[in-house]
PASEBA-1860 file (N, C-alpha, C; in nm, 3 decimals):
! residues 153
1> XXXXXXXX> 0.167/-5.460/15.546/0.293/-5.451/15.618/0.328/-5.585/15.684 ~ 0.228/-5.642/15.750/0.250/-5.773/15.813/0.280/-5.880/15.709 ~ 0.209/-5.875/15.596/0.231/-5.974/15.490/0.373/-5.965/15.435 ~ 0.422/-5.843/15.415/0.558/-5.825/15.365/0.659/-5.879/15.466 ~ 0.641/-5.844/15.593/0.733/-5.889/15.697/0.737/-6.041/15.709 ~ 0.622/-6.105/15.694/0.618/-6.251/15.703/0.680/-6.318/15.582 ~ 0.649/-6.268/15.461/0.699/-6.331/15.339/0.844/-6.295/15.311 ~ 0.885/-6.173/15.345/1.021/-6.124/15.317/1.082/-6.067/15.445
9> XXXXXXXX> 1.118/-6.150/15.540/1.167/-6.099/15.669/1.297/-6.019/15.661 ~ 1.374/-6.036/15.556/1.500/-5.961/15.544/1.479/-5.824/15.478 ~ 1.358/-5.796/15.432/1.331/-5.668/15.365/1.300/-5.559/15.467 ~ 1.337/-5.437/15.433/1.301/-5.322/15.515/1.168/-5.263/15.470 ~ 1.112/-5.179/15.554/0.986/-5.113/15.521/0.994/-4.967/15.564 ~ 0.960/-4.879/15.470/0.946/-4.737/15.498/0.799/-4.706/15.478 ~ 0.730/-4.680/15.589/0.588/-4.653/15.580/0.556/-4.514/15.628 ~ 0.470/-4.445/15.554/0.435/-4.308/15.592/0.363/-4.307/15.726
17> XXXXXXXX> 0.272/-4.400/15.747/0.192/-4.398/15.869/0.257/-4.469/15.988 ~ 0.324/-4.581/15.964/0.371/-4.662/16.077/0.523/-4.667/16.093 ~ 0.593/-4.574/16.033/0.737/-4.566/16.056/0.820/-4.658/15.969 ~ 0.948/-4.671/16.006/1.045/-4.742/15.925/1.113/-4.852/16.004 ~ 1.158/-4.951/15.928/1.239/-5.058/15.986/1.328/-5.116/15.876 ~ 1.452/-5.145/15.910/1.543/-5.211/15.817/1.576/-5.131/15.692 ~ 1.593/-5.000/15.706/1.617/-4.918/15.588/1.752/-4.944/15.522 ~ 1.840/-5.016/15.589/1.970/-5.051/15.531/1.967/-5.186/15.460
25> XXXXXXXX> 1.850/-5.249/15.449/1.836/-5.378/15.382/1.855/-5.363/15.231 ~ 1.889/-5.472/15.165/1.902/-5.469/15.018/1.770/-5.427/14.953 ~ 1.661/-5.483/15.003/1.528/-5.450/14.951/1.450/-5.373/15.058 ~ 1.391/-5.262/15.016/1.310/-5.181/15.107/1.179/-5.147/15.037 ~ 1.068/-5.177/15.103/0.935/-5.143/15.054/0.899/-5.003/15.104 ~ 0.839/-4.924/15.017/0.791/-4.791/15.054/0.639/-4.794/15.039 ~ 0.569/-4.762/15.148/0.423/-4.778/15.152/0.354/-4.648/15.191 ~ 0.254/-4.611/15.115/0.166/-4.499/15.150/0.024/-4.548/15.126
33> XXXXXXXX> -0.042/-4.595/15.230/-0.175/-4.655/15.214/-0.282/-4.560/15.160 ~ -0.273/-4.433/15.196/-0.369/-4.334/15.144/-0.292/-4.208/15.105 ~ -0.253/-4.201/14.977/-0.194/-4.078/14.926/-0.310/-3.991/14.880 ~ -0.317/-3.870/14.932/-0.429/-3.782/14.904/-0.531/-3.789/15.016 ~ -0.483/-3.773/15.138/-0.570/-3.786/15.256/-0.687/-3.688/15.250 ~ -0.661/-3.564/15.208/-0.771/-3.465/15.202/-0.875/-3.507/15.100 ~ -0.831/-3.561/14.986/-0.927/-3.612/14.888/-1.007/-3.726/14.947 ~ -0.941/-3.816/15.016/-1.008/-3.931/15.077/-1.114/-3.885/15.178
41> XXXXXXXX> -1.074/-3.793/15.265/-1.165/-3.746/15.371/-1.288/-3.677/15.313 ~ -1.268/-3.604/15.201/-1.379/-3.528/15.144/-1.456/-3.606/15.036 ~ -1.417/-3.730/15.012/-1.488/-3.813/14.915/-1.450/-3.789/14.770 ~ -1.343/-3.716/14.747/-1.294/-3.694/14.611/-1.216/-3.818/14.569 ~ -1.257/-3.890/14.465/-1.199/-4.021/14.436/-1.065/-4.017/14.362 ~ -0.976/-3.928/14.402/-0.846/-3.919/14.336/-0.731/-3.959/14.428 ~ -0.761/-4.013/14.543/-0.658/-4.065/14.633/-0.616/-4.203/14.582 ~ -0.511/-4.255/14.639/-0.467/-4.388/14.598/-0.372/-4.448/14.698
49> XXXXXXXX> -0.341/-4.573/14.675/-0.241/-4.644/14.754/-0.113/-4.651/14.672 ~ -0.001/-4.614/14.733/0.129/-4.616/14.665/0.217/-4.723/14.727 ~ 0.278/-4.804/14.643/0.371/-4.908/14.688/0.492/-4.904/14.596 ~ 0.609/-4.906/14.655/0.732/-4.914/14.576/0.825/-5.014/14.642 ~ 0.910/-5.073/14.561/1.015/-5.161/14.611/1.148/-5.109/14.561 ~ 1.239/-5.083/14.654/1.373/-5.038/14.620/1.472/-5.152/14.639 ~ 1.566/-5.163/14.550/1.678/-5.255/14.568/1.804/-5.172/14.571 ~ 1.872/-5.176/14.685/1.992/-5.094/14.706/1.964/-4.947/14.675
57> XXXXXXXX> 1.847/-4.901/14.718/1.811/-4.761/14.705/1.756/-4.720/14.570 ~ 1.746/-4.812/14.476/1.695/-4.780/14.342/1.559/-4.847/14.321 ~ 1.462/-4.774/14.264/1.330/-4.833/14.243/1.333/-4.947/14.142 ~ 1.267/-5.059/14.176/1.253/-5.171/14.084/1.106/-5.204/14.059 ~ 1.018/-5.149/14.141/0.875/-5.173/14.126/0.799/-5.053/14.181 ~ 0.694/-5.011/14.111/0.610/-4.904/14.160/0.464/-4.936/14.128 ~ 0.376/-4.907/14.224/0.234/-4.934/14.206/0.155/-4.812/14.252 ~ 0.058/-4.772/14.170/-0.044/-4.676/14.210/-0.176/-4.751/14.197
65> XXXXXXXX> -0.247/-4.765/14.306/-0.376/-4.834/14.304/-0.486/-4.734/14.338 ~ -0.580/-4.718/14.247/-0.692/-4.628/14.267/-0.817/-4.716/14.279 ~ -0.855/-4.746/14.402/-0.959/-4.847/14.427/-1.098/-4.803/14.384 ~ -1.130/-4.675/14.392/-1.264/-4.629/14.356/-1.290/-4.648/14.207 ~ -1.191/-4.611/14.125/-1.205/-4.623/13.980/-1.159/-4.759/13.927 ~ -1.112/-4.844/14.019/-1.064/-4.978/13.984/-0.951/-4.973/13.879 ~ -0.855/-4.885/13.907/-0.740/-4.870/13.818/-0.612/-4.898/13.897 ~ -0.523/-4.974/13.835/-0.395/-5.005/13.899/-0.284/-4.994/13.797
73> XXXXXXXX> -0.188/-4.908/13.828/-0.069/-4.893/13.746/0.044/-4.969/13.814 ~ 0.117/-5.048/13.736/0.233/-5.120/13.786/0.348/-5.091/13.691 ~ 0.457/-5.041/13.748/0.576/-5.013/13.670/0.691/-5.099/13.719 ~ 0.754/-5.169/13.626/0.870/-5.254/13.658/0.945/-5.284/13.529 ~ 1.075/-5.296/13.540/1.158/-5.335/13.425/1.138/-5.243/13.304 ~ 1.120/-5.114/13.328/1.107/-5.020/13.219/0.972/-5.019/13.149 ~ 0.875/-5.087/13.205/0.742/-5.094/13.144/0.636/-5.060/13.248 ~ 0.536/-4.982/13.206/0.424/-4.949/13.295/0.296/-5.004/13.234
81> XXXXXXXX> 0.214/-5.064/13.319/0.086/-5.119/13.274/-0.027/-5.062/13.358 ~ -0.137/-5.034/13.291/-0.261/-4.994/13.357/-0.359/-5.109/13.341 ~ -0.397/-5.168/13.454/-0.486/-5.285/13.452/-0.439/-5.391/13.353 ~ -0.307/-5.413/13.350/-0.249/-5.517/13.266/-0.215/-5.477/13.124 ~ -0.255/-5.357/13.081/-0.228/-5.311/12.945/-0.113/-5.210/12.945 ~ -0.015/-5.227/12.856/0.098/-5.133/12.852/0.051/-4.990/12.822 ~ 0.113/-4.894/12.891/0.088/-4.752/12.869/0.221/-4.679/12.868 ~ 0.220/-4.557/12.816/0.342/-4.476/12.821/0.303/-4.329/12.821
89> XXXXXXXX> 0.391/-4.247/12.873/0.366/-4.103/12.876/0.369/-4.050/12.732 ~ 0.303/-3.938/12.710/0.290/-3.890/12.572/0.405/-3.802/12.530 ~ 0.451/-3.713/12.617/0.559/-3.622/12.582/0.516/-3.516/12.481 ~ 0.573/-3.401/12.493/0.550/-3.292/12.399/0.685/-3.232/12.364 ~ 0.691/-3.165/12.250/0.817/-3.106/12.205/0.845/-2.970/12.266 ~ 0.739/-2.899/12.303/0.757/-2.763/12.355/0.686/-2.748/12.489 ~ 0.750/-2.679/12.581/0.691/-2.653/12.712/0.556/-2.582/12.697 ~ 0.544/-2.497/12.597/0.420/-2.423/12.573/0.304/-2.514/12.537
97> XXXXXXXX> 0.332/-2.639/12.501/0.227/-2.736/12.469/0.197/-2.830/12.586 ~ 0.269/-2.816/12.695/0.260/-2.910/12.806/0.144/-2.878/12.901 ~ 0.085/-2.985/12.953/-0.018/-2.975/13.057/0.051/-3.008/13.189 ~ 0.034/-2.921/13.288/0.103/-2.934/13.416/0.002/-2.959/13.528 ~ 0.037/-3.050/13.618/-0.042/-3.073/13.738/0.043/-3.047/13.861 ~ -0.021/-2.994/13.964/0.036/-2.983/14.099/-0.081/-3.003/14.195 ~ -0.055/-3.057/14.311/-0.164/-3.078/14.406/-0.229/-2.945/14.440 ~ -0.148/-2.844/14.468/-0.198/-2.709/14.495/-0.085/-2.610/14.473
105> XXXXXXXX> -0.114/-2.491/14.423/-0.007/-2.392/14.409/0.041/-2.340/14.544 ~ -0.033/-2.367/14.649/0.002/-2.319/14.783/0.110/-2.404/14.850 ~ 0.151/-2.513/14.787/0.252/-2.599/14.848/0.394/-2.547/14.828 ~ 0.412/-2.448/14.743/0.544/-2.395/14.714/0.578/-2.283/14.811 ~ 0.691/-2.297/14.877/0.732/-2.201/14.980/0.751/-2.062/14.921 ~ 0.716/-1.963/15.001/0.733/-1.823/14.959/0.879/-1.797/14.923 ~ 0.899/-1.715/14.824/1.035/-1.683/14.782/1.070/-1.755/14.652 ~ 1.192/-1.807/14.647/1.243/-1.867/14.525/1.156/-1.982/14.475
113> XXXXXXXX> 1.114/-2.071/14.562/1.033/-2.187/14.521/0.903/-2.141/14.455 ~ 0.837/-2.047/14.517/0.711/-1.994/14.464/0.733/-1.923/14.329 ~ 0.841/-1.846/14.318/0.871/-1.775/14.193/0.903/-1.873/14.081 ~ 0.980/-1.975/14.111/1.017/-2.071/14.006/0.895/-2.150/13.959 ~ 0.808/-2.187/14.052/0.686/-2.256/14.010/0.601/-2.162/13.924 ~ 0.587/-2.037/13.965/0.506/-1.941/13.887/0.563/-1.924/13.747 ~ 0.695/-1.918/13.735/0.758/-1.905/13.604/0.725/-2.026/13.517 ~ 0.737/-2.145/13.573/0.704/-2.266/13.497/0.556/-2.270/13.463
121> XXXXXXXX> 0.472/-2.244/13.560/0.327/-2.244/13.541/0.286/-2.150/13.427 ~ 0.351/-2.035/13.420/0.316/-1.936/13.319/0.366/-1.973/13.179 ~ 0.450/-2.074/13.169/0.507/-2.113/13.040/0.439/-2.236/12.979 ~ 0.353/-2.304/13.054/0.287/-2.423/13.002/0.153/-2.386/12.939 ~ 0.097/-2.481/12.865/-0.033/-2.458/12.801/-0.143/-2.442/12.905 ~ -0.144/-2.533/13.004/-0.251/-2.526/13.105/-0.203/-2.587/13.236 ~ -0.205/-2.509/13.345/-0.179/-2.566/13.478/-0.310/-2.616/13.539 ~ -0.303/-2.731/13.605/-0.420/-2.788/13.671/-0.380/-2.834/13.811
129> XXXXXXXX> -0.478/-2.843/13.900/-0.448/-2.870/14.040/-0.544/-2.974/14.099 ~ -0.494/-3.047/14.200/-0.580/-3.124/14.286/-0.591/-3.272/14.263 ~ -0.496/-3.335/14.199/-0.511/-3.478/14.169/-0.431/-3.572/14.258 ~ -0.348/-3.520/14.346/-0.266/-3.607/14.432/-0.191/-3.709/14.346 ~ -0.185/-3.834/14.390/-0.108/-3.935/14.316/-0.169/-3.967/14.180 ~ -0.296/-3.936/14.163/-0.363/-3.967/14.037/-0.300/-3.889/13.921 ~ -0.245/-3.771/13.947/-0.176/-3.696/13.842/-0.058/-3.774/13.787 ~ 0.016/-3.841/13.875/0.130/-3.923/13.830/0.082/-4.040/13.746
137> XXXXXXXX> -0.031/-4.098/13.782/-0.088/-4.208/13.705/-0.130/-4.160/13.567 ~ -0.192/-4.043/13.560/-0.231/-3.987/13.431/-0.108/-3.959/13.346 ~ -0.003/-3.908/13.409/0.123/-3.882/13.339/0.180/-4.010/13.280 ~ 0.182/-4.117/13.358/0.237/-4.244/13.313/0.157/-4.303/13.197 ~ 0.030/-4.267/13.189/-0.060/-4.323/13.088/-0.068/-4.239/12.961 ~ -0.011/-4.119/12.962/-0.021/-4.034/12.846/-0.155/-3.965/12.833 ~ -0.228/-3.952/12.943/-0.361/-3.892/12.941/-0.354/-3.740/12.959 ~ -0.296/-3.671/12.863/-0.292/-3.524/12.862/-0.230/-3.463/12.986
145> XXXXXXXX> -0.131/-3.527/13.041/-0.049/-3.470/13.149/0.096/-3.487/13.107 ~ 0.172/-3.380/13.115/0.312/-3.385/13.072/0.409/-3.356/13.185 ~ 0.364/-3.286/13.288/0.448/-3.252/13.402/0.366/-3.264/13.530 ~ 0.429/-3.319/13.633/0.373/-3.311/13.767/0.481/-3.247/13.852 ~ 0.445/-3.135/13.916/0.543/-3.059/13.994/0.489/-3.051/14.136 ~ 0.570/-3.092/14.232/0.527/-3.095/14.372/0.637/-3.036/14.461 ~ 0.597/-3.002/14.581/0.690/-2.956/14.684/0.637/-3.005/14.818 ~ 0.712/-2.991/14.921/0.679/-3.026/15.060/0.621/-3.166/15.078
153> X> 0.672/-3.262/15.003/0.623/-3.400/15.017/0.689/-3.469/15.134
END
């Protein structure tokens, strides 16, 4: 945060832990130093650091850094790289062939949200849970993840 403020004083910062500043700036950094706090606390190595850069409210850079596994995804200019090597999502033709991730099925509010998630969950090949930001990284890499569905973020 301090490094960004010193190098780019006109940029705004939206931080999960330390608040926001300059959100009306042309460039705004979005920072989540530990996405997957419960995983981090319990020693499950699926947490990560998330960094994004928005220009006029649109993403131009995204980073998922998984320090335990020494993996870093960087997305910019329509290309995503894992540790410097290009990757892409795999995609499937039918929902029945899709692998779905969600942090937990308990994150969906009772009522319509819960019913809609259950309907989707019941239509995919396999629902899986508990990867936090790592599920998005797997999705970006084409590693047998086709959907990440979340709520209450």
